[in-house]
C-alpha positions, 0 to 999 in steps of 0.5 A: 117461042121467038115472040115470047123471047122477044117480049122478055127481052123488051121487058128486061130492056125497059127495066134496065133503062128505068134503073139507069135513070134512077141511078142517074137521078140519085147521082145528079141530085146532090150536084144540082142541090149544091149548085142551087146553094153555092153561088157567087154574089149577084150584085154589089150590095151582096158583096159589101154586106156587113155591119161596117156602115152601122158601126161607122154611124154609131161608134163615134157617139160611144165613149170610154169613161174613167172614174175614181172615188175616195173610199174609207177603209179600216187598216188592220193593226197587223198590216205590214207585219210579215208574220201576223199580217198573213196569219190574221189577214183582214180579221182585225180590219175594223180596228183603227182609224179609217184610211182613205183609198182611191177606187178606180172604175172603168166603163163606157157611155153614150153621147145623146146630145151634141152639147155633151149629155152622156148616159152611163151606169150608176155603178160606173160613175155613182159617187165618183169624185173625178170623171174623165171621158175619152171619145173615139177620136181621142178627145178628152173631157172632164165630166160631172154627174148631174143625175144618178139613179141606183134603182135603174142603174143609170147615170147622166153626165155633163161634159165640160165645154163640149159642143158639136159632138156626135150623138146617138138617136134613141129607138122606141124600145117598145118596138124592139122584137126578139130575134132582132139583130143588135150590136153592143159597143163599149170598152171591154177590159179596157182594151179599147172600143169593141163591137160585138154582134148578136140578137135580142134574146128576150124582152121584159126581163123583170124577175131578176136583180142585177147589181144595184139595178132593179126592174126591166131589161132587154136580154141579148146574146151580143157579147158584153164584158166588164168595161162594156157597162154603160155602152150602147146596144144599137139596132141595124138602123143605127139607133140605140135600143138600150144601155148595156148594164150587166151580165150573168156569168160564172167566169167573169166573162160573157156567156151570151146572157147580157142585159140592157136598160131599155131606151124608153126609160133612158129617155125619161132619166135624161129628160129629168136630168136636163130639167135640173133634177138631181135624182130620178123621180118615178110616177107614184102608183100607190098600189101593190100588185102581183102577177097572175098564176094559172090558179088566179087566172082560172078564178077570174075566168081567164083562159090564160094567166096575164096581167097583174092583180092589185092586192093593196092600194093607198087611199091617195093612189091615182089608180083609186082616183081613176076608179080602180080598186083592190082585186082588179086585174091590170092587163096593159098600160098604154097598149103595152101588156104587163105580166109583172109588177116591175113591168107595169112600173117600168111602163109608168116610168117610161111615160113619165110624171105629168103624163096620162096612162091608159089602163086596160083592166078587168073587174073581179066579175070579169067585166073589161074596162079602161081608165085614164090614170094621171101620173104624179110624183109621190105626194110630200104631204105631210112634209117629211120634215127631216130632223137630226138630234144634236142636243145632249141626249141618249138619242144624239145623232139620230135622224128621222123624217115624218112618214108620208106617201113619198117616204113610203115609196122610197122605203117600200113601207106598208101603205098604212105606215105612220110615225117617224122613220129612222134614216140615219144613226150616228154617235150615241144613237147608234148604240140604242138598238135602233136601225135605219128603216125603223118607224118610231111609234112611241118614246118612253110611253109617249106616242110620236106622230112625226119627226118634230115629236121625236125631237121633243121626246129626245130632250127628256131627261131620263136614265131609263129609255123605252122606244117602241118601233115598227120593224119588218111589220113587227112592233118591238120595244127597245129598252136601255139605260144611260 
């Protein structure tokens, strides 16, 4: 009996010891975990961890831009009237003579060369009549736009009398990765130079149109606000990865969705400006393409939808010369994957005219192949031969030019377009029903093949006129009497 009691006491003691150890472990575990995470910095590098060194290196090359332009605004006949001015507002603003008005713009820019080449946005300095650039150290320069491109929303400025300026180096934007730390530097709301931090949120944003900009953007959550346009997006090595250009917003302020033009395209735009080009000329592909969806990918025997399929091709296309044809799927350009037509055109533009692009593509039968495509400017043959009708005629004030591959590329016309394109309408010609972008095919039953034939036909002494045009893919006839 005594032995049994002794054994029960031993078991009870063992159980109590185990329970006590478990209780101690439960109490001490959080303490040990907290001690592992909360500690003092181990060295000087951890104490001084900040973006300050990157900012010190890059901020001097980011400038404030003040631009002004003169615009004509029609004045309402009721302007200034205490009753009718409020009642009708701008309802009659189209009446009366136009009144010149100065329109001001505020933005940012980035110095790329010590002699004062600055890149900014087209929407900041495009068509500006007066541009002032203020550096971080308060130096101020007059500037002039030497190239401005609405499609990429980029503009290149030359500062007058500048030398030995701080300049920002460019990073290869094809090496930028999602999740990479970046800083946005600019002058938001005119408060002064401001730095915001974030990451690269996305790449190859090509399915969006932002203001005048089209094509291909880097997305970031670094705060970009009005006035940041044209500023720099830089990485942790102090190199520029893009030019901040736009945001998606419902309030006018940053919601964490901002976009920058990649530095590889910036480099090509600046290079053409330094060569003396007044406008940015993109390589001419001479093809139409669309992204593959799962249905098309399955038809090509592909496990994943990737690349773009060529749907149409101009006879003079450099892709045709390299052996590609409609129905082929372009997979990559110079090793960079393409998943949309704008992304493919971006990669060609970033390579530049005069270069050679290595194209990986897939035939309709599933055969993979490679081709070297020469990157050329849009051909100007036949010559566009711009003509303006100045003689007394029902078409006086009409401007036309002969359709060629370059005109087709500029106006996004069908590849088989022929004739004379309407580029401007003034005076009497503006009342004929013609529109900019119309292709004139015939005048009073007489076919016209180029701008010279339009000018000759415009001299016809007739009261009844019939002009056949191609508009939005439809052939229509305009009839009027003078």
